[in-house]
MARROVEX-360021 format. One line per field, with one value per residue (C-alpha): residue in one letter; x, y, z. Coordinates in pm, 1 decimal, always signed. Each point is the difference from the previous one (the first is absolute). Layout:
res [A:...] .
xx [X:...] .
yy [Y:...] .
zz [Z:...] .
//
This chain:
res [M:V:S:S:F:P:F:V:Y:Q:N:M:L:A:K:R:P:Y:G:A:Y:Q:N:V:I:T:V:S:M:S:W:L:K:I:H:G:S:C:P:H:R:I:T:D:A:L:H:R:N:A:Q:I:I:P:V:L:E:Q:W:R:Q:Q:G:N:Q:V:N:P:S:H:V:R:V:I:I:K:K:L:R:D:S:D:Q:S:L:Q:A:L:Q:V:S:E:W:M:S:K:E:K:I:C:N:L:I:P:E:D:F:A:A:R:L:H:L:I:E:N:V:V:G:L:E:E:A:E:K:F:F:E:S:I:P:K:N:A:R:G:D:S:V:Y:T:S:L:L:N:S:Y:A:R:S:D:K:T:L:C:K:A:E:A:T:F:Q:K:M:R:D:L:G:L:L:L:R:P:V:P:Y:N:A:M:M:S:L:Y:S:A:L:K:N:R:E:K:V:E:E:L:L:L:E:M:K:D:N:D:V:E:A:D:N:V:T:V:N:N:V:L:K:L:Y:S:A:V:C:D:V:T:E:M:E:K:F:L:N:K:W:E:G:I:H:G:I:K:L:A:W:H:T:T:L:D:M:A:K:A:Y:L:R:A:R:S:S:G:K:A:M:K:M:L:R:L:T:E:Q:L:V:D:Q:K:S:L:K:S:A:Y:D:H:L:M:K:L:Y:G:E:A:G:N:R:E:E:V:L:R:L:W:K:L:Y:K:S:K:I:G:E:R:D:N:N:G:Y:R:T:V:I:H:S:L:L:K:V:D:D:I:V:G:A:E:E:I:Y:K:V:W:E:S:L:P:L:E:F:D:H:R:I:P:T:M:L:A:S:G:Y:R:D:R:G:M:T:E:K:A:E:K:L:M:N:S:K:T:I:K:D:R:R:M:N:K:P:V:T:P:L:L:E:Q:W:G:D:Q:M:K:P:S:D:L:K:C:L:I:K:N:L:R:D:S:K:Q:F:S:K:A:L:Q:V:S:E:W:M:G:E:K:Q:V:C:N:L:Y:L:E:D:Y:A:A:R:L:Y:L:T:E:N:V:L:G:L:E:E:A:E:K:Y:F:E:N:I:P:E:N:M:K:D:Y:S:V:Y:V:A:L:L:S:S:Y:A:K:S:D:K:N:L:G:K:A:M:A:T:F:K:K:M:R:E:L:G:F:L:L:K:P:S:P:F:N:L:I:L:S:L:Y:S:R:G:N:M:V:D:E:I:L:R:E:M:E:E:N:N:V:D:P:D:L:I:T:V:N:H:V:L:K:V:Y:A:A:E:S:K:I:Q:A:M:E:M:F:M:R:R:W:A:V:E:V:Y:G:D:V:A:R:C:K:R:E:V:H:N:L:W:D:E:C:K:N:N:K:E:E:E:V:E:D:G:K:K:R:L:P:V:V:T:T:L:L:K:M:D:D:D:G:Y:R:T:V:I:S:S:L:L:K:L:D:D:V:Q:G:V:E:K:V:Y:G:E:W:K:P:K:G:P:K:L:D:V:S:I:P:G:L:L:I:S:R:N:L] .
xx [+15.5:+82.2:+181.5:+277.1:+104.9:+316.3:+45.0:+122.9:-358.5:+9.4:+140.7:-328.2:-217.1:-245.8:-278.5:-333.2:-357.9:-103.4:-330.9:-71.6:+11.8:-179.6:-327.5:+149.4:+216.4:-240.7:+265.8:+151.4:+338.3:+68.9:+49.5:+365.4:+65.5:-121.9:+297.2:-115.7:+269.3:-86.2:-112.4:+286.6:+258.1:-159.5:+0.7:+348.0:+97.3:-207.6:+189.0:+337.1:-104.4:+70.8:-166.1:-341.7:-51.6:+280.6:-207.9:-300.5:+164.8:+145.0:-319.0:-159.0:+272.7:-72.6:-335.1:-200.0:-246.5:+23.8:-295.5:-84.8:-138.0:+357.5:+172.8:-217.9:+86.3:+363.6:-29.8:-172.7:+232.6:+299.1:-148.6:-95.4:+375.0:+133.2:+119.3:-215.3:+237.5:-14.3:-386.9:-10.4:+216.7:-227.6:-302.8:+160.4:+87.8:-363.4:-103.6:+266.0:-36.1:-385.8:-58.3:-342.2:-233.7:+69.0:-268.0:-8.7:+133.9:+316.7:+50.8:-69.5:+282.4:+241.9:-74.5:+63.8:+332.3:+121.0:-51.0:+156.3:+311.9:+52.3:-215.1:-318.5:+89.0:+31.1:-313.9:-186.2:+129.2:-97.3:-352.5:-40.3:+93.8:-272.1:-301.5:-287.6:-238.3:+264.3:+7.5:-233.9:-37.4:+323.4:+208.0:-120.3:+26.0:+371.5:+71.6:-180.3:+181.5:+341.4:-116.4:-140.8:+343.8:+109.2:-135.5:+208.1:-240.8:-320.0:-154.5:+77.9:-162.4:-306.2:-31.6:+12.1:-254.4:-235.9:+63.5:-113.3:-289.0:-93.8:+44.8:-220.4:+292.8:-50.3:-166.7:+244.4:+151.7:+371.8:+15.8:-185.0:+271.1:+297.7:-148.2:-76.3:+357.6:+150.4:-241.4:+50.4:+384.9:-66.7:-247.6:-270.7:-303.3:-245.1:+89.7:+0.6:-362.5:-111.3:+114.6:-179.0:-316.2:+33.8:+66.2:-328.2:-169.4:+138.4:-84.9:+382.3:+42.2:+310.9:+247.3:+261.1:+266.0:-265.7:-70.4:+361.3:+78.1:-283.7:+89.1:+376.7:-114.0:-220.6:+303.7:+226.9:-224.2:-78.4:-373.4:-73.0:-359.2:-37.7:+239.1:-196.2:-325.4:+149.2:+147.8:-347.8:-163.8:+235.3:+115.7:-123.8:-111.9:+102.6:+323.3:+105.7:+331.2:+207.3:+377.4:+240.6:+150.5:-352.2:-75.8:+346.6:-69.8:-348.9:+200.7:+221.5:-307.4:-146.2:+332.5:+20.0:-381.8:+123.8:-229.4:+267.6:-279.0:-136.5:+376.9:+70.9:-281.4:+102.3:+364.4:-102.3:-223.1:+301.5:+191.4:-284.6:+13.3:+373.6:+105.9:+311.9:+207.8:-68.0:+71.4:+324.0:-121.9:-326.9:+168.2:+243.8:-303.9:-219.1:+286.0:+41.9:-368.1:-41.7:+281.4:-184.0:-299.4:+203.1:-41.1:+319.1:-146.1:-128.0:+341.2:+175.0:-246.8:+33.0:+380.7:-34.5:-198.2:+235.4:+290.7:-176.0:-132.9:+262.3:+317.7:+268.3:+222.8:-110.0:+96.7:-347.5:-186.9:+229.8:-11.1:-388.7:-25.9:+248.1:-162.9:-349.1:+116.4:+143.5:-342.6:-160.6:+292.7:+115.6:+376.7:+97.1:-181.2:+188.2:+329.7:-62.1:-96.8:+307.0:+236.9:-148.7:+57.0:+353.8:+68.1:-131.6:+221.2:-188.7:+130.8:+83.1:-275.8:+93.7:-379.6:-70.8:+255.9:-62.8:-380.1:+68.9:+245.2:-283.5:-216.8:+256.3:+34.0:-372.3:-22.3:+295.5:+225.2:+295.2:+261.9:-145.0:-31.8:+371.8:+109.3:-218.4:+127.7:+367.9:-29.3:-79.5:+368.4:-15.6:-284.3:+172.3:+294.0:-240.9:-138.5:+331.9:+59.7:-2.6:-338.5:+56.3:-80.5:-341.9:-62.8:+58.7:-244.5:-267.0:+60.6:-203.9:-295.3:+49.1:-133.0:+249.4:-167.2:+74.2:+372.9:+34.2:-173.4:+267.2:+294.4:-149.9:-54.4:+365.8:+141.2:-177.7:+123.2:+351.2:+17.3:+165.6:+164.7:-326.5:-174.3:+264.4:-40.7:-367.7:+40.1:+274.5:-229.1:-293.7:+232.4:+139.5:-328.8:-180.1:-297.8:-134.3:+74.4:+255.0:-107.2:+195.8:-1.9:+104.4:+336.0:+38.2:-63.3:+264.0:+271.5:-42.6:+3.3:+311.5:+206.6:-94.5:+94.1:+263.5:+159.7:+9.2:+195.8:-269.6:-268.2:+147.2:+34.3:-376.7:-88.8:+170.0:-209.4:-321.4:-194.8:+20.3:-377.7:-18.6:+267.0:-235.1:+4.1:-20.4:+293.1:+218.9:-71.6:+105.8:+319.7:+49.8:-62.0:+270.8:+246.4:-100.6:+122.2:+341.3:+177.9:+256.6:-284.4:-66.5:+95.2:-220.6:-282.7:+29.1:-3.3:-301.8:-163.0:+94.1:-153.5:-334.5:+14.8:+6.9:-264.5:-235.3:+6.4:+86.6:-362.1:-5.5:+227.1:+161.1:+269.3:+97.3:+9.3:+236.9:+234.8:-30.7:+107.6:+345.2:+70.8:+145.4:+55.5:-269.8:+63.6:-80.9:-313.2:-115.8:+50.2:-225.9:-270.5:+9.8:-54.0:-276.9:-169.2:+35.9:-165.4:-281.6:+100.1:-63.4:+249.5:-131.6:+84.8:+317.2:+115.4:-44.5:+197.1:+283.1:+36.2:-14.8:+282.3:+234.9:-85.7:+67.7:+324.5:+112.3:-109.4:-224.5:-246.9:-188.4:-53.5:-104.0:-271.6:-107.7:-60.6:-154.7:-242.2:-120.4:-61.6:-148.3:-306.6:-47.3:+62.0:-257.4:-252.0:+52.4:+59.5:-60.8:-319.4:+19.1:-124.9:+151.3:+360.7:-41.0:-133.9:+294.6:+264.2:-147.3:-30.8:+363.1:+97.7:-175.4:+168.5:+340.4:-29.2:+177.7:+232.5:+377.6:+292.3:+367.8:+221.0:+355.4:-20.5:-330.2:-365.4:-214.8:-360.2:-97.3:-294.3:+91.3:-195.6:-35.4:-367.3:+16.8:-261.7:-21.6:-244.6:+152.8:-35.1:-355.4:-84.6:+148.9:-183.6:-328.3:+39.8:+72.7:-288.3:-247.9:+125.9:-126.0:-325.2:+75.5:-210.2:+21.3:+380.1:+26.5:-201.8:+186.9:+350.8:-137.9:-104.4:+360.0:+139.8:+124.8:+97.1:+333.1:+175.5:-119.5:-193.8:-276.0:+40.2:-334.4:+58.7:-57.3:-366.3:-19.8:+29.4:-295.2:-214.0:+92.5:-177.6:-291.9:+101.2] .
yy [-9.2:+373.8:-7.4:-167.4:+284.4:+179.3:+358.3:+110.8:+88.3:+288.3:+196.8:-77.5:+199.3:+241.6:+224.7:-158.6:+102.2:-233.8:+4.4:-361.8:+65.6:+332.9:-174.2:-275.8:+197.8:+143.2:+50.6:+330.7:+75.2:+180.2:-342.9:+9.9:+298.5:-134.4:-93.2:-354.9:-248.8:-151.7:+304.4:+197.8:-265.0:+3.7:+379.5:+10.1:-271.3:+176.3:+331.2:-185.8:-172.5:-324.4:-355.2:-6.8:-389.4:-45.2:+239.0:-181.5:-346.4:+146.7:+130.8:-362.9:-182.9:+213.0:-161.7:+283.3:-26.6:+205.7:+187.9:-47.3:+341.0:+143.1:-218.7:+140.7:+341.2:-88.5:-140.1:+322.4:+228.9:-185.7:+11.6:+380.7:+53.4:-163.9:-317.3:-243.1:-274.6:-2.8:+47.6:-317.5:-180.6:+99.6:-106.4:-343.3:-35.0:+65.9:-272.2:-245.6:+58.0:-24.3:+318.3:-5.9:-134.8:+190.8:+204.5:+87.7:+348.3:-180.5:-192.8:+311.6:+201.5:-281.5:-35.9:+354.1:+3.0:-307.1:+172.5:+315.2:-185.7:-313.9:+71.7:-93.6:-360.5:-88.0:+196.3:-211.2:-319.9:+118.0:+90.0:-343.2:-124.0:+198.1:-213.2:+63.8:+100.0:+271.0:+155.2:+261.7:+355.4:+130.3:-282.1:+27.2:+381.4:-30.9:-255.6:+246.1:+292.0:-185.3:-69.7:+351.9:+157.3:-108.7:-34.8:-308.9:-179.6:+142.1:-339.2:-122.1:+301.0:-38.9:-376.6:+80.2:+271.9:-254.6:-233.2:+251.8:+79.0:-372.7:-9.8:+292.5:+188.8:+306.8:+199.5:+292.9:+243.4:-111.2:-281.6:+219.0:+271.5:-236.8:-106.8:+361.2:+108.0:-265.0:+77.9:+369.1:-32.7:-193.9:+283.0:-265.0:+224.0:-268.5:-234.2:+284.9:+102.8:-363.0:-16.6:+303.0:-134.2:-333.8:+196.1:+192.9:-343.0:-165.7:+310.1:+37.6:+367.6:+177.8:+134.0:+254.9:-226.9:-85.6:+366.1:+99.7:-315.3:+75.3:+374.4:-85.3:-240.8:+278.3:+225.5:-231.5:-59.3:+389.9:-40.4:+319.1:-27.5:-335.0:+116.6:+301.4:-196.2:-266.3:+287.0:+172.7:-340.4:-41.5:+335.8:+92.4:-344.7:-91.0:-210.6:+82.0:+208.7:+71.6:-78.4:+266.2:-202.5:-77.1:+383.6:+25.2:-264.0:+181.3:+332.5:-150.3:-134.0:+356.1:+120.2:-251.9:+82.9:+365.0:+95.4:+226.3:+173.0:-338.0:-129.8:+307.8:-79.3:-347.4:+91.2:+233.0:-271.7:-218.0:+231.7:-12.3:-372.4:-61.8:-129.9:+110.8:-304.8:+33.9:+358.0:-29.0:-244.2:+189.5:+328.1:-139.2:-104.9:+292.8:+258.4:-209.9:-3.1:+365.9:+56.0:-213.0:+217.7:+293.2:+166.5:+177.2:+158.6:-349.3:-146.3:+280.9:-20.4:-365.0:+37.8:+242.0:-271.3:-262.1:+208.0:+71.2:-329.8:-237.8:+217.3:+59.8:-312.4:-190.6:+9.6:-142.5:+317.0:+240.6:-243.0:-4.1:+384.4:+84.0:-248.2:+141.6:+354.3:-96.8:-157.8:+341.9:+184.0:+176.5:-41.3:+299.3:-169.3:-315.2:+171.7:+181.4:-337.3:-171.2:+252.4:-60.2:-378.2:+70.9:+174.1:-273.9:-281.2:-290.9:-292.2:+92.7:-106.5:+34.3:-37.0:+352.3:+193.7:-216.8:+72.1:+384.3:-43.0:-173.8:+281.0:+225.4:-191.9:-41.2:+392.8:+31.7:+134.9:-237.1:+220.8:-3.3:-372.8:-60.9:+238.2:-156.9:-349.5:+102.6:+126.4:-352.0:-61.3:+303.5:-161.4:-313.1:+139.9:+172.2:-326.1:-169.9:+253.5:-179.7:-80.9:+74.0:+370.0:-79.3:-223.1:+260.7:+222.9:-267.0:-304.3:+106.9:+5.4:-358.6:-319.8:-267.0:-230.3:+280.3:+17.1:-383.7:+18.7:+278.0:-231.4:-288.1:+225.2:+152.1:-356.9:-137.6:+281.0:-68.2:+318.6:-172.2:+321.4:+178.7:-294.2:-33.9:+381.6:-63.9:-312.9:+170.8:+306.5:-221.8:-157.4:+328.3:+173.7:-287.7:+75.5:-358.1:-335.8:-176.0:-348.2:-315.7:+85.9:+358.1:-123.3:-245.3:+281.5:+231.1:-286.4:-66.9:+360.2:+61.4:-265.1:+126.3:+362.5:-23.8:-328.2:-334.8:+141.4:+254.3:-241.2:-241.3:+288.4:+81.7:-371.7:+6.2:+291.3:-157.3:-133.7:-370.5:-44.1:+172.3:-228.1:-223.9:-216.9:+304.0:+192.5:-310.0:-68.9:+375.5:-65.3:-323.1:+143.4:+265.9:-263.8:-196.7:+260.5:-108.1:-348.7:+205.0:+2.3:-369.6:-47.9:+269.5:-120.8:-350.7:+123.8:+214.0:-310.3:-231.0:+277.4:+1.3:-396.1:+48.6:+250.2:-223.3:+234.9:-236.8:-46.7:+152.9:-26.9:+334.3:-66.5:-316.3:+176.1:+259.8:-258.8:-221.4:+340.6:-15.1:-369.5:-145.1:-355.6:-262.9:-167.8:+309.2:+45.9:-346.3:+71.0:+303.4:-187.2:-258.7:+259.4:+161.8:-350.0:-60.2:+340.6:-83.4:+307.2:-41.6:+156.4:+288.7:+112.2:+185.1:-325.6:-198.2:+247.9:-5.2:-362.6:-41.3:+250.7:-184.1:-333.1:+152.0:+161.0:-353.4:-176.3:-207.6:-79.2:-277.9:+188.6:+291.6:-180.3:-191.6:+315.6:+192.2:-280.9:-27.6:+352.8:+37.6:-203.0:+246.9:+310.5:-135.6:-83.1:+345.9:+238.2:-139.4:-173.4:-245.1:-346.4:-124.7:+86.3:-165.0:-314.4:+14.1:+28.1:-280.7:-214.4:+72.0:-104.4:-327.0:-55.5:+67.5:-231.4:-280.1:+197.1:-96.1:+223.6:-70.0:+67.5:-117.5:-363.6:-61.6:+33.3:+122.1:+54.9:+343.2:+239.1:+305.9:+230.0:+72.4:-43.0:-377.6:-258.8:+0.0:+145.5:+346.1:+3.0:-111.0:+267.5:+258.4:-86.7:-27.9:+312.7:+181.3:-152.6:+97.2:+360.0:-34.2:-146.4:-310.7:-259.7:-264.8:+31.3:-18.8:-320.4:-145.1:+67.5:-100.8:-332.2:-62.7:+49.0:-302.1:+50.7:-132.0:-64.3:-94.3:+326.6:+128.6:+368.3:+129.9:+350.5:-117.9:-120.9:+292.2:+236.2:-157.4:-1.6:+372.2:+73.7:-221.0:-232.9] .
zz [-6.6:+8.1:+330.8:-164.9:-228.6:+101.1:+124.5:-367.2:-68.0:+235.1:-288.3:-202.4:+230.6:-165.6:+113.4:-95.8:+86.1:+282.3:+210.8:+67.4:+383.1:+4.2:+97.6:+211.2:+241.6:+275.9:+250.9:+10.2:-110.3:+312.3:+172.6:-135.3:+217.7:+326.0:+241.5:+51.8:-36.2:-333.7:-197.0:+165.1:-129.9:-358.7:-15.4:+108.5:-262.0:-279.0:+69.8:-21.5:-327.9:+183.6:-44.2:+149.9:+28.1:+267.6:+217.4:-46.4:+61.8:+326.9:+108.9:-59.7:+165.8:+320.7:+12.6:-163.9:-288.8:-305.9:-118.2:-356.2:-47.3:+122.8:-259.3:-268.9:+111.3:-12.9:-353.5:-115.0:+173.2:-164.2:-337.9:+42.4:+99.7:-334.3:+194.5:-215.1:+28.7:+403.2:-29.5:-192.1:+223.2:+295.0:-205.9:-58.5:+370.6:+90.5:-212.9:+88.0:+383.4:-50.2:+193.1:-112.9:-251.2:-320.6:-166.6:-354.1:+67.1:+142.2:-316.9:-214.3:+199.9:-45.6:-380.3:-46.1:+197.5:-191.6:-329.7:+123.3:+140.1:-213.2:-318.3:-163.7:-81.0:+368.4:+86.4:-252.6:+160.9:+345.4:-136.3:-112.9:+338.4:+177.2:+110.1:-231.6:+266.5:+113.3:-341.5:+53.8:-141.4:+158.5:-123.8:-371.7:+10.6:+115.3:-282.6:-251.5:+133.8:-80.8:-356.2:-66.9:+39.7:-336.4:-347.8:-30.4:+238.1:-152.8:-85.6:+361.8:+148.2:-238.7:+97.7:+377.1:-51.4:-175.4:+272.3:+270.4:-215.1:-22.2:+390.4:+54.7:+157.0:-201.9:+276.3:+53.9:-232.6:+83.9:-268.5:-251.8:+76.2:-55.0:-337.2:-105.7:+93.5:-229.1:-277.1:+33.7:-21.4:-338.5:-88.9:-55.4:+37.5:-115.7:+289.6:+275.6:-118.4:+3.8:+374.5:+85.9:-140.3:+195.9:+317.3:-53.5:-85.0:+327.4:+208.8:+73.8:+93.7:-167.2:+248.4:-4.6:-188.8:-261.3:-94.4:-24.0:-228.2:-237.1:-14.0:-90.5:-265.7:-172.0:+39.3:-156.7:-299.1:-13.8:+17.2:+187.1:-54.8:+181.3:+262.3:+73.4:-4.5:+238.4:+228.1:+27.5:+93.3:+308.9:+91.9:+341.7:+90.0:+367.8:+29.8:-375.0:+0.8:-305.5:+31.5:-128.5:-258.3:-142.1:-54.0:-135.2:-273.4:-71.9:-34.1:-259.4:-170.4:-26.8:-135.8:-271.3:-73.4:-33.6:+292.2:+176.6:+224.9:+151.7:+12.9:+219.1:+241.5:+20.7:+78.5:+280.4:+151.4:-12.6:+194.8:+279.5:+15.4:+13.3:+357.6:+171.5:-98.7:-364.4:-40.4:-175.8:-268.6:-42.6:-44.4:-258.2:-203.9:+57.5:-97.0:-340.1:-76.8:+85.7:-259.0:-246.0:+48.7:-79.4:+339.1:+106.9:+320.5:+102.5:-44.2:+193.9:+282.1:+42.4:-3.9:+287.1:+177.4:-79.4:+151.1:+315.9:+62.6:-144.1:-12.4:-256.5:+84.1:-306.7:-358.4:-121.5:+93.8:-199.1:-290.3:-7.6:+44.9:-267.7:-235.8:+68.7:-57.4:-335.8:-78.8:+59.9:-184.0:+298.6:-98.4:+247.1:+299.4:-87.1:-4.4:+342.5:+156.9:-158.8:+153.7:+353.3:-79.8:-74.1:+329.9:+203.3:+139.2:-184.3:-175.1:-361.5:-218.6:-374.0:-127.6:+136.2:-204.9:-295.1:+28.8:+10.6:-297.6:-187.6:+59.1:-129.1:-326.8:-34.0:-25.2:-221.7:+290.0:-121.3:+145.5:+350.8:-16.2:-71.1:+257.5:+261.5:-96.3:+6.7:+342.8:+116.1:+78.0:+232.7:+193.2:+11.1:+170.0:+245.9:+71.2:+84.3:+289.8:+346.7:+120.0:+351.1:-13.4:-183.8:+289.8:+238.6:-175.2:-75.9:+183.0:+322.2:-236.3:-122.6:+132.2:+104.9:-263.2:-251.8:+90.5:-6.9:-365.2:-86.5:+103.1:-192.5:-309.2:+32.8:+34.0:-281.3:-232.1:+125.0:+176.8:+299.1:+138.7:+32.2:+146.1:+276.8:+69.5:+62.1:+198.5:+227.8:+34.6:+113.9:+261.8:+128.6:+18.5:+156.5:-219.3:+80.5:+136.2:-206.8:-106.3:-116.2:-363.0:+72.6:+144.5:-271.6:-267.6:+161.3:+46.4:-378.0:-96.2:+242.6:-179.2:-342.6:+51.9:+310.4:-45.9:+185.8:+314.7:+61.1:-53.1:+261.8:+241.6:-58.8:+45.2:+341.3:+111.0:-73.8:+294.0:+38.0:+4.3:-350.8:-155.8:-174.9:-320.3:-236.8:+180.3:-7.1:-356.4:-84.5:+182.5:-173.6:-351.1:+83.4:+66.7:-299.3:-236.0:+17.4:+68.3:+213.5:+258.3:-3.4:+345.4:+129.2:-221.5:+139.0:+366.1:-74.6:-149.4:+293.1:+233.8:-205.7:+32.8:+380.3:-12.5:-210.6:-274.2:-287.4:-109.5:-344.7:-301.4:+7.4:+258.9:-165.3:-327.4:+116.2:+124.5:-310.8:-200.2:+176.4:-76.9:-303.7:+102.6:-59.6:+341.3:+193.1:-212.7:+88.0:+359.2:-19.6:-207.6:+287.3:+268.4:-196.1:-29.1:+359.8:+82.1:-246.1:-208.9:-388.4:-232.1:-188.7:-349.1:+134.1:+179.8:-312.2:-212.2:+261.2:+22.6:-390.6:-30.4:+238.6:-161.2:-348.0:+117.9:+123.2:-317.8:+206.1:-271.5:+158.7:+339.8:-190.7:-215.0:+321.8:+200.5:-288.5:-104.3:+373.4:+47.6:-335.5:+138.2:+277.8:-253.6:-242.4:+304.6:+165.9:-261.8:-359.2:+114.6:-290.2:+51.7:-329.1:+120.1:+338.7:-164.9:-261.8:+270.0:+208.4:-312.6:-76.3:+361.4:-39.0:-349.5:+137.3:+295.3:-163.8:-214.6:+27.1:-52.1:-59.0:+318.1:-72.4:-58.2:+193.0:-110.9:+286.9:-12.5:+105.2:+19.1:-204.8:+226.6:+377.6:-39.1:+79.4:-24.7:+367.5:+259.5:-30.6:-387.6:+30.1:+271.7:-218.7:-305.0:+162.7:+187.3:-331.0:-175.4:+308.6:-42.7:-359.1:+85.4:-206.4:+182.9:-283.8:-10.8:+384.8:+0.2:-272.7:+171.9:+342.3:-162.2:-116.0:+342.4:+166.6:+374.5:+98.1:+323.5:+340.0:+55.7:-201.6:-107.3:+100.9:-133.0:-355.1:+58.3:+234.8:-295.2:-151.7:+314.5:+44.6:-338.9:+61.3:-288.0] .
//
């Protein structure tokens, strides 16, 4: 089941609409703040982003009972804080430990989380495992929402919707909204209108989402007559509220229909509907549309609002207002705002002078365009000045997350010196608590800018409780740049071994990069296997280079073929190649080669016809959902030895085969 999936899926989290528990949780969220023992521990764990299950387990071991409603609140809170993986783990724990009899909403929530964390295929498999008497409205709606997110699953969405129709589950607007959203994205007006008629026939009242979906569709197909007719029908009805992006789309439709007056009214309505969190995005769109409407005064008015409510620390706003002023043929206004932008300590954005230069050329002002673009080198020199004075002027207005983002952007663009200045300034000014990744980033930058000796000094000053895996990997990568530091690299690697940090391929890869002898490579590979660390593509490349340098052709081919199966199973996702490699392995089993005067039977691949080989192939085929292939290979497997390897049939059991 899903609980067997590794933590790698944490990087696959995404924000998704989710409401399966809204009607189930009757307990107030405030219980998490109560200083009772269990809630207090859970609140603390949530604040620290720690694991919740150990807290619940400890509570039970102390003889206490776990309230199912509390667990449901935890799941929802984790999901709302973008911790879908942990939410899924708690959901599975609740089921495994039989905390309560699961209700349809529990299955619906878990189905949503599986799709969010692991993907649609696993969500479909979980749906099939749900008892039919528990597949209620909420479960089918959760599955339908998963299908309705992409036109690639249109057929499955339609089949699920028809199933709900057959079961009499279309009693609320939610499933209709899911299908309307999908059809609207496809601009399928006919289907949307059919659904509206069905809702009317079934006495299903349209809600806020329904109205916004339909209006967005009519806007997209530029049918302003039907758009206005539908709006007049629902406008003013209790509970119906237009979203700002809906009225923005309606304004676009009016502009395309050359109804600038109505477009202006809709744009002003959009301004009234925008919430605080969406101001920046909305103002960008509004300035562009006011420019398309040819209204210079509105562009400047909105730019004034933009500066007062959002600020001037962003190139996007300047890019938008200059573009809009050029649209209304206000070249002088565009020049004035460009001069202001030049005077600000913003990251250089070549699109802004290029945009103004294009405006000059469009108006026959070629010399001005050339002069502007030739001054680009001067701006580049200005941008290469030390960043610390700018931080002194602007840094206190930036959030810690903005500073960390700036460091990352500077590092990604190879501006290591500037990135280090920002990192040092953060530490000196104590603008926020530094985390593990902050120390690792500064260690990396220090070595790149100031050299290894300074990096070592900085490492010694890092608090011991902050020297985690990422910090040691940064130090090891510094040593791995030269074989002169092999001794220090090995000492660091040994320290990581003692601390239990050798759980990923990266430190092994760094050590492998220093070795040029096959016997040392074999030792590293053995340790990786003992630690259950699978080689990645970098590992494979390092090993193959060493074998190739020593002309160890047989070892090179054996290693390459073994990991080709993993690569095809994980990356290429090609069933045919996995089967081809397995067939080649079987054909080569009895092959003989010359070895001096002897003829020795060998297997020309490390993917042997033993339990490990069968386990590798079956695992790869399971990843590709090749059930028939799995059954065929499993049928060929003949257990050997006194002890049965139960992990092989266990692979099939875990997938309910």
